[in-house]
C-alpha positions in Angstrom: 14.1 -12.2 10.6 11.6 -12.1 7.9 11.1 -9.2 5.4 7.9 -7.4 4.1 8.8 -5.3 0.8 6.0 -3.0 -0.3 6.0 -0.6 -3.2 4.3 1.7 -4.3 4.7 2.8 -8.3 3.7 6.5 -9.7 0.5 6.5 -11.3 0.0 8.8 -14.3 -3.2 10.4 -14.8 -6.1 8.5 -15.0 -10.1 9.2 -15.5 -12.1 7.8 -12.6 -14.7 8.7 -10.6 -12.5 9.9 -8.0 -10.5 12.4 -10.6 -14.0 13.4 -12.0 -15.4 14.7 -8.7 -14.2 18.4 -7.5 -12.4 16.9 -4.8 -9.9 14.4 -7.2 -10.0 16.8 -9.6 -8.0 19.2 -7.2 -5.7 16.8 -5.8 -4.6 16.0 -9.5 -4.4 19.7 -10.7 -2.2 20.2 -7.4 -0.1 17.2 -7.2 -1.1 16.3 -4.2 0.1 12.9 -3.3 -0.9 11.7 0.4 1.1 8.9 2.4 -0.4 5.8 3.4 0.2 4.4 6.9 1.4 0.7 6.7 -0.2 -1.4 9.7 1.1 -5.0 10.3 -0.7 -7.1 13.2 -2.7 -3.7 13.4 0.2 -1.4 14.6 1.8 1.5 12.5 5.3 0.6 11.4 5.8 3.3 8.9 4.4 5.4 5.8 4.7 5.2 2.2 4.6 7.9 -0.5 4.0 7.7 -4.3 6.9 5.7 -5.8 8.6 4.4 -2.4 9.5 1.2 -2.0 9.6 0.4 1.8 11.3 -2.5 3.6 10.0 -3.8 7.1 11.7 -6.5 9.2 9.1 -8.7 11.3 9.7 -12.0 13.3 9.0 -15.3 11.5 5.1 -16.4 12.2 1.8 -15.2 11.5 1.4 -11.7 10.3 -1.8 -9.4 9.2 -1.0 -6.4 6.6 -2.8 -3.8 5.5 -2.5 0.1 5.1 -4.8 3.2 5.8 -5.4 6.5 4.4 -6.2 9.1 7.1 -8.6 7.0 9.7 -11.2 5.6 8.1 -9.9 4.6 4.3 -8.3 1.1 4.8 -7.1 -1.8 2.5 -8.5 -5.5 2.8 -6.1 -7.2 5.6 -3.8 -9.5 3.9 -2.9 -12.3 6.3 0.4 -14.6 5.8 2.4 -17.0 7.7 6.2 -16.1 7.2 9.2 -18.3 7.8 12.8 -17.6 9.0 14.3 -15.3 6.6 11.7 -15.6 4.1 10.7 -12.3 1.9 7.2 -11.3 0.5 6.6 -8.4 -1.7 3.2 -6.2 -1.9 2.3 -3.7 -4.3 -0.3 -0.8 -2.7 -2.3 2.0 -4.7 -5.6 3.4 -4.5 -9.0 2.0 -6.5 -10.9 4.4 -8.9 -12.8 5.5 -6.0 -10.2 6.5 -3.7 -9.5 3.8 -1.3 -6.1 2.3 -0.6 -5.3 -1.2 -2.1 -3.1 -4.2 -1.3 -1.8 -6.9 -3.1 1.1 -9.4 -3.3 3.4 -9.0 -6.1 3.5 -11.7 -8.6 6.5 -14.2 -8.3 7.9 -13.7 -11.5 8.5 -10.1 -11.0 5.6 -8.5 -12.5 3.7 -5.9 -11.3 
């Protein structure tokens, strides 16, 4: 088996168009934090919330990874080839406009 590890670090208050718009401001004021759905090969495999780390075991081979919020907001798709017992780490978050983001963690362990 191979492993895909996704972390979603907690973020403090930041000024962006999403926080200035009335809807974004209400979300910040009431501390609403929504879960993202994790999709591997276009199939939902779990959810990840603010400040969580999730581990998903997958078979070795070619895979597609993305996260989504609600049904229409999706991150860009990441394609990868996993060898047997290989582990890949990714970090997810939100862009300044509220769209989910997903990127591979740096090999040095820095985020």
